[in-house]
PyMOL commands that place a pseudoatom at each C-alpha (Angstrom):
pseudoatom trace, name=CA, resn=MET, resi=1, chain=A, elem=C, hetatm=0, pos=[17.367, -135.393, 23.156]
pseudoatom trace, name=CA, resn=PRO, resi=2, chain=A, elem=C, hetatm=0, pos=[17.053, -136.003, 19.389]
pseudoatom trace, name=CA, resn=GLU, resi=3, chain=A, elem=C, hetatm=0, pos=[19.582, -138.374, 17.871]
pseudoatom trace, name=CA, resn=ASP, resi=4, chain=A, elem=C, hetatm=0, pos=[20.088, -136.476, 14.603]
pseudoatom trace, name=CA, resn=VAL, resi=5, chain=A, elem=C, hetatm=0, pos=[21.800, -133.563, 16.328]
pseudoatom trace, name=CA, resn=THR, resi=6, chain=A, elem=C, hetatm=0, pos=[25.479, -133.407, 15.359]
pseudoatom trace, name=CA, resn=ASP, resi=7, chain=A, elem=C, hetatm=0, pos=[28.293, -132.028, 17.411]
pseudoatom trace, name=CA, resn=ALA, resi=8, chain=A, elem=C, hetatm=0, pos=[29.517, -128.612, 16.192]
pseudoatom trace, name=CA, resn=ARG, resi=9, chain=A, elem=C, hetatm=0, pos=[33.101, -129.876, 16.175]
pseudoatom trace, name=CA, resn=THR, resi=10, chain=A, elem=C, hetatm=0, pos=[32.357, -132.665, 13.688]
pseudoatom trace, name=CA, resn=VAL, resi=11, chain=A, elem=C, hetatm=0, pos=[30.706, -130.440, 11.081]
pseudoatom trace, name=CA, resn=ARG, resi=12, chain=A, elem=C, hetatm=0, pos=[33.142, -129.448, 8.356]
pseudoatom trace, name=CA, resn=PRO, resi=13, chain=A, elem=C, hetatm=0, pos=[32.724, -126.655, 5.866]
pseudoatom trace, name=CA, resn=SER, resi=14, chain=A, elem=C, hetatm=0, pos=[31.884, -128.159, 2.507]
pseudoatom trace, name=CA, resn=ARG, resi=15, chain=A, elem=C, hetatm=0, pos=[34.041, -126.031, 0.189]
pseudoatom trace, name=CA, resn=VAL, resi=16, chain=A, elem=C, hetatm=0, pos=[37.265, -125.504, 2.090]
pseudoatom trace, name=CA, resn=TRP, resi=17, chain=A, elem=C, hetatm=0, pos=[39.378, -126.934, -0.725]
pseudoatom trace, name=CA, resn=ILE, resi=18, chain=A, elem=C, hetatm=0, pos=[38.508, -124.217, -3.267]
pseudoatom trace, name=CA, resn=GLY, resi=19, chain=A, elem=C, hetatm=0, pos=[41.134, -121.759, -1.991]
pseudoatom trace, name=CA, resn=SER, resi=20, chain=A, elem=C, hetatm=0, pos=[43.864, -124.380, -2.217]
pseudoatom trace, name=CA, resn=LEU, resi=21, chain=A, elem=C, hetatm=0, pos=[42.726, -125.357, -5.709]
pseudoatom trace, name=CA, resn=ILE, resi=22, chain=A, elem=C, hetatm=0, pos=[42.841, -121.765, -6.952]
pseudoatom trace, name=CA, resn=SER, resi=23, chain=A, elem=C, hetatm=0, pos=[46.226, -121.339, -5.296]
pseudoatom trace, name=CA, resn=SER, resi=24, chain=A, elem=C, hetatm=0, pos=[47.470, -124.482, -7.055]
pseudoatom trace, name=CA, resn=PHE, resi=25, chain=A, elem=C, hetatm=0, pos=[46.350, -123.124, -10.428]
pseudoatom trace, name=CA, resn=ALA, resi=26, chain=A, elem=C, hetatm=0, pos=[48.218, -119.890, -9.696]
pseudoatom trace, name=CA, resn=THR, resi=27, chain=A, elem=C, hetatm=0, pos=[51.327, -121.099, -7.853]
pseudoatom trace, name=CA, resn=LEU, resi=28, chain=A, elem=C, hetatm=0, pos=[52.488, -124.010, -9.983]
pseudoatom trace, name=CA, resn=PRO, resi=29, chain=A, elem=C, hetatm=0, pos=[52.420, -122.257, -13.385]
pseudoatom trace, name=CA, resn=LEU, resi=30, chain=A, elem=C, hetatm=0, pos=[53.985, -119.129, -11.875]
pseudoatom trace, name=CA, resn=ALA, resi=31, chain=A, elem=C, hetatm=0, pos=[56.739, -121.209, -10.300]
pseudoatom trace, name=CA, resn=LEU, resi=32, chain=A, elem=C, hetatm=0, pos=[57.451, -122.938, -13.605]
pseudoatom trace, name=CA, resn=VAL, resi=33, chain=A, elem=C, hetatm=0, pos=[57.613, -119.615, -15.469]
pseudoatom trace, name=CA, resn=VAL, resi=34, chain=A, elem=C, hetatm=0, pos=[59.932, -118.116, -12.845]
pseudoatom trace, name=CA, resn=LEU, resi=35, chain=A, elem=C, hetatm=0, pos=[62.158, -121.201, -12.954]
pseudoatom trace, name=CA, resn=PHE, resi=36, chain=A, elem=C, hetatm=0, pos=[62.215, -121.087, -16.767]
pseudoatom trace, name=CA, resn=PHE, resi=37, chain=A, elem=C, hetatm=0, pos=[63.203, -117.430, -16.965]
pseudoatom trace, name=CA, resn=GLY, resi=38, chain=A, elem=C, hetatm=0, pos=[65.664, -117.843, -14.115]
pseudoatom trace, name=CA, resn=GLY, resi=39, chain=A, elem=C, hetatm=0, pos=[67.270, -120.675, -16.062]
pseudoatom trace, name=CA, resn=LEU, resi=40, chain=A, elem=C, hetatm=0, pos=[67.449, -118.559, -19.215]
pseudoatom trace, name=CA, resn=SER, resi=41, chain=A, elem=C, hetatm=0, pos=[68.937, -115.548, -17.453]
pseudoatom trace, name=CA, resn=PRO, resi=42, chain=A, elem=C, hetatm=0, pos=[72.603, -116.613, -17.899]
pseudoatom trace, name=CA, resn=MET, resi=43, chain=A, elem=C, hetatm=0, pos=[72.147, -115.845, -21.589]
pseudoatom trace, name=CA, resn=ALA, resi=44, chain=A, elem=C, hetatm=0, pos=[71.800, -112.174, -20.636]
pseudoatom trace, name=CA, resn=CYS, resi=45, chain=A, elem=C, hetatm=0, pos=[75.555, -112.029, -20.282]
pseudoatom trace, name=CA, resn=ASP, resi=46, chain=A, elem=C, hetatm=0, pos=[76.593, -113.939, -23.395]
pseudoatom trace, name=CA, resn=SER, resi=47, chain=A, elem=C, hetatm=0, pos=[78.079, -110.866, -25.053]
pseudoatom trace, name=CA, resn=CYS, resi=48, chain=A, elem=C, hetatm=0, pos=[79.505, -109.312, -21.882]
pseudoatom trace, name=CA, resn=SER, resi=49, chain=A, elem=C, hetatm=0, pos=[83.114, -108.398, -21.327]
pseudoatom trace, name=CA, resn=ASP, resi=50, chain=A, elem=C, hetatm=0, pos=[85.211, -110.618, -19.091]
pseudoatom trace, name=CA, resn=ALA, resi=51, chain=A, elem=C, hetatm=0, pos=[84.832, -108.381, -16.037]
pseudoatom trace, name=CA, resn=ALA, resi=52, chain=A, elem=C, hetatm=0, pos=[81.050, -108.095, -16.378]
pseudoatom trace, name=CA, resn=SER, resi=53, chain=A, elem=C, hetatm=0, pos=[80.791, -111.815, -17.044]
pseudoatom trace, name=CA, resn=ASP, resi=54, chain=A, elem=C, hetatm=0, pos=[82.791, -112.631, -13.921]
pseudoatom trace, name=CA, resn=ARG, resi=55, chain=A, elem=C, hetatm=0, pos=[80.594, -110.352, -11.789]
pseudoatom trace, name=CA, resn=PHE, resi=56, chain=A, elem=C, hetatm=0, pos=[77.466, -111.897, -13.269]
pseudoatom trace, name=CA, resn=ASP, resi=57, chain=A, elem=C, hetatm=0, pos=[78.682, -115.475, -12.802]
pseudoatom trace, name=CA, resn=SER, resi=58, chain=A, elem=C, hetatm=0, pos=[79.738, -114.896, -9.208]
pseudoatom trace, name=CA, resn=SER, resi=59, chain=A, elem=C, hetatm=0, pos=[76.338, -113.435, -8.323]
pseudoatom trace, name=CA, resn=PHE, resi=60, chain=A, elem=C, hetatm=0, pos=[74.272, -115.918, -10.326]
pseudoatom trace, name=CA, resn=GLY, resi=61, chain=A, elem=C, hetatm=0, pos=[75.243, -119.024, -8.336]
pseudoatom trace, name=CA, resn=PRO, resi=62, chain=A, elem=C, hetatm=0, pos=[73.954, -117.852, -4.941]
pseudoatom trace, name=CA, resn=ALA, resi=63, chain=A, elem=C, hetatm=0, pos=[70.930, -116.204, -6.552]
pseudoatom trace, name=CA, resn=TRP, resi=64, chain=A, elem=C, hetatm=0, pos=[70.018, -119.458, -8.320]
pseudoatom trace, name=CA, resn=THR, resi=65, chain=A, elem=C, hetatm=0, pos=[70.264, -121.324, -5.008]
pseudoatom trace, name=CA, resn=VAL, resi=66, chain=A, elem=C, hetatm=0, pos=[67.974, -118.791, -3.339]
pseudoatom trace, name=CA, resn=LEU, resi=67, chain=A, elem=C, hetatm=0, pos=[65.523, -118.974, -6.238]
pseudoatom trace, name=CA, resn=CYS, resi=68, chain=A, elem=C, hetatm=0, pos=[65.292, -122.772, -6.156]
pseudoatom trace, name=CA, resn=SER, resi=69, chain=A, elem=C, hetatm=0, pos=[65.015, -122.814, -2.362]
pseudoatom trace, name=CA, resn=LEU, resi=70, chain=A, elem=C, hetatm=0, pos=[62.210, -120.262, -2.298]
pseudoatom trace, name=CA, resn=LEU, resi=71, chain=A, elem=C, hetatm=0, pos=[60.354, -122.057, -5.090]
pseudoatom trace, name=CA, resn=ALA, resi=72, chain=A, elem=C, hetatm=0, pos=[60.598, -125.283, -3.090]
pseudoatom trace, name=CA, resn=LEU, resi=73, chain=A, elem=C, hetatm=0, pos=[59.270, -123.344, -0.099]
pseudoatom trace, name=CA, resn=SER, resi=74, chain=A, elem=C, hetatm=0, pos=[56.320, -122.122, -2.165]
pseudoatom trace, name=CA, resn=VAL, resi=75, chain=A, elem=C, hetatm=0, pos=[55.451, -125.706, -3.110]
pseudoatom trace, name=CA, resn=ALA, resi=76, chain=A, elem=C, hetatm=0, pos=[55.730, -126.703, 0.561]
pseudoatom trace, name=CA, resn=VAL, resi=77, chain=A, elem=C, hetatm=0, pos=[53.393, -123.849, 1.527]
pseudoatom trace, name=CA, resn=LEU, resi=78, chain=A, elem=C, hetatm=0, pos=[50.974, -125.008, -1.162]
pseudoatom trace, name=CA, resn=VAL, resi=79, chain=A, elem=C, hetatm=0, pos=[50.999, -128.578, 0.171]
pseudoatom trace, name=CA, resn=ALA, resi=80, chain=A, elem=C, hetatm=0, pos=[50.505, -127.227, 3.693]
pseudoatom trace, name=CA, resn=SER, resi=81, chain=A, elem=C, hetatm=0, pos=[47.513, -125.229, 2.483]
pseudoatom trace, name=CA, resn=TRP, resi=82, chain=A, elem=C, hetatm=0, pos=[45.925, -128.435, 1.196]
pseudoatom trace, name=CA, resn=VAL, resi=83, chain=A, elem=C, hetatm=0, pos=[46.578, -130.226, 4.489]
pseudoatom trace, name=CA, resn=CYS, resi=84, chain=A, elem=C, hetatm=0, pos=[45.346, -127.350, 6.623]
pseudoatom trace, name=CA, resn=ALA, resi=85, chain=A, elem=C, hetatm=0, pos=[42.308, -126.706, 4.425]
pseudoatom trace, name=CA, resn=PHE, resi=86, chain=A, elem=C, hetatm=0, pos=[40.519, -129.666, 5.958]
pseudoatom trace, name=CA, resn=ARG, resi=87, chain=A, elem=C, hetatm=0, pos=[41.933, -129.493, 9.476]
pseudoatom trace, name=CA, resn=ARG, resi=88, chain=A, elem=C, hetatm=0, pos=[42.121, -125.742, 10.088]
pseudoatom trace, name=CA, resn=PRO, resi=89, chain=A, elem=C, hetatm=0, pos=[40.308, -123.869, 7.296]
pseudoatom trace, name=CA, resn=PRO, resi=90, chain=A, elem=C, hetatm=0, pos=[41.406, -120.315, 8.235]
pseudoatom trace, name=CA, resn=LEU, resi=91, chain=A, elem=C, hetatm=0, pos=[45.074, -121.333, 8.295]
pseudoatom trace, name=CA, resn=GLY, resi=92, chain=A, elem=C, hetatm=0, pos=[44.619, -123.228, 5.028]
pseudoatom trace, name=CA, resn=ALA, resi=93, chain=A, elem=C, hetatm=0, pos=[43.180, -120.118, 3.395]
pseudoatom trace, name=CA, resn=LEU, resi=94, chain=A, elem=C, hetatm=0, pos=[46.081, -118.010, 4.644]
pseudoatom trace, name=CA, resn=LEU, resi=95, chain=A, elem=C, hetatm=0, pos=[48.618, -120.504, 3.309]
pseudoatom trace, name=CA, resn=ALA, resi=96, chain=A, elem=C, hetatm=0, pos=[46.768, -120.648, -0.010]
pseudoatom trace, name=CA, resn=VAL, resi=97, chain=A, elem=C, hetatm=0, pos=[47.257, -116.897, -0.347]
pseudoatom trace, name=CA, resn=LEU, resi=98, chain=A, elem=C, hetatm=0, pos=[50.900, -117.044, 0.745]
pseudoatom trace, name=CA, resn=ALA, resi=99, chain=A, elem=C, hetatm=0, pos=[51.948, -119.717, -1.781]
pseudoatom trace, name=CA, resn=PRO, resi=100, chain=A, elem=C, hetatm=0, pos=[51.831, -117.507, -4.925]
pseudoatom trace, name=CA, resn=CYS, resi=101, chain=A, elem=C, hetatm=0, pos=[53.224, -114.605, -2.890]
pseudoatom trace, name=CA, resn=THR, resi=102, chain=A, elem=C, hetatm=0, pos=[56.257, -116.755, -2.097]
pseudoatom trace, name=CA, resn=VAL, resi=103, chain=A, elem=C, hetatm=0, pos=[56.853, -117.258, -5.834]
pseudoatom trace, name=CA, resn=PHE, resi=104, chain=A, elem=C, hetatm=0, pos=[56.797, -113.498, -6.318]
pseudoatom trace, name=CA, resn=VAL, resi=105, chain=A, elem=C, hetatm=0, pos=[59.235, -113.008, -3.431]
pseudoatom trace, name=CA, resn=ALA, resi=106, chain=A, elem=C, hetatm=0, pos=[61.511, -115.649, -4.989]
pseudoatom trace, name=CA, resn=TRP, resi=107, chain=A, elem=C, hetatm=0, pos=[61.589, -113.795, -8.295]
pseudoatom trace, name=CA, resn=VAL, resi=108, chain=A, elem=C, hetatm=0, pos=[62.247, -110.423, -6.652]
pseudoatom trace, name=CA, resn=ALA, resi=109, chain=A, elem=C, hetatm=0, pos=[65.029, -111.881, -4.508]
pseudoatom trace, name=CA, resn=PHE, resi=110, chain=A, elem=C, hetatm=0, pos=[66.613, -113.535, -7.542]
pseudoatom trace, name=CA, resn=THR, resi=111, chain=A, elem=C, hetatm=0, pos=[66.580, -110.409, -9.672]
pseudoatom trace, name=CA, resn=ALA, resi=112, chain=A, elem=C, hetatm=0, pos=[67.908, -108.329, -6.778]
pseudoatom trace, name=CA, resn=MET, resi=113, chain=A, elem=C, hetatm=0, pos=[70.805, -110.673, -6.086]
pseudoatom trace, name=CA, resn=VAL, resi=114, chain=A, elem=C, hetatm=0, pos=[72.075, -111.031, -9.637]
pseudoatom trace, name=CA, resn=ASP, resi=115, chain=A, elem=C, hetatm=0, pos=[74.553, -108.388, -10.831]
pseudoatom trace, name=CA, resn=TRP, resi=116, chain=A, elem=C, hetatm=0, pos=[72.958, -107.767, -14.214]
pseudoatom trace, name=CA, resn=PRO, resi=117, chain=A, elem=C, hetatm=0, pos=[75.090, -106.423, -17.075]
for i in range(1, 117): cmd.bond("trace and resi %d" % i, "trace and resi %d" % (i + 1))
show_as sticks, trace
zoom trace
């Protein structure tokens, strides 16, 4: 038996990290933009009446918590995609796709929860 034969389980794909890298370049800037505009959104109700301002303020607090939690989840999914890219490449690729999708879901959930004026 030749000695240069390698076991199929020890051979790793050579470019498994590319999906996680592309996901990083998409997820992190998107998350920062969503966080920025979410932080600026209280200015939408600067000229509101007292009743509209109260409705907006009472809905903004929980929506902000959901936004920050889902953005933290998207970063966790991104880190998991990097970890799984080398251990389980198909799962790493799936997580790399899900990370920017989680940012989008965070933005949609935030805008749906806030009672806009």
